[in-house]
N, C-alpha and C positions, 0 to 999 in steps of 0.2 A: 421732811425737808432735809436736803443734803447739807454737808458742811459748808459748801459755797453759799447756799441759801441763808444759812444761819449767819455766816460771816457778813453777808450783805445787809441783813437786818441789823446786826450789831453795829456795823459801821455807820449806818444811817441814823441810828439812835444815839451813838456815842457823843456827838456834838451837843445835843440837847441835854443828855445826862451829865456831861461835864459842866455845862452852864448851871445846871441845877445843884450839882453836888460838889463841884470843884475837885479838890484833891482827896475827897472821900470816896472816889469812884475807881473801881478796878474791874477790868474784864479778864477772865481767864478762859482760854479755849484751846483747841487742838493746834499743835505745831505742824504746819504744812510748809515745808522748806521752800517750795516754789512761790507760794504766796508771801512768805516772809521776805524773800529776796526782792520781790517786785513791789510790795505794798507797805512795808514797815521800815521806818527810820529807827533802827535799833540804837538805844542809848545805854549808857553805863548806869546801873542801878546804885552804885556805891554812894552817890551823893544824896540819895533819897531814903533816909531812914524813916520809919522802921521797915519799909519794904525791902531794903537791901538785905536785912537779916533773914527775912522770910524767904527771899529768893535764894540766898546762900544755902539755907536748909533744904529747900526743894531740890537744888542741884546735888546736894549730898545724897539725896534719896534717888537720884538718877533721872530727875525730870529735866527736859530741855526747856530752858527759860530764856526768852528774849523780852526786852522792855522797851516801851515807848511811853514817854511822859508828855 
């Protein structure tokens, strides 16, 4: 399955998973700039602890991180 295929599967299951798990649900996947610009409403993670500290640490290690809540 390609990255696009995985993205489609995750997107279709995300709503159900969010209903079942609420704020205990997190998806992590590849950063594809074109897809992010077209499909993700990026939000500021600062107001969402403890994820904000995890994201900060990931960025310190060189990961490109965008958030949508």
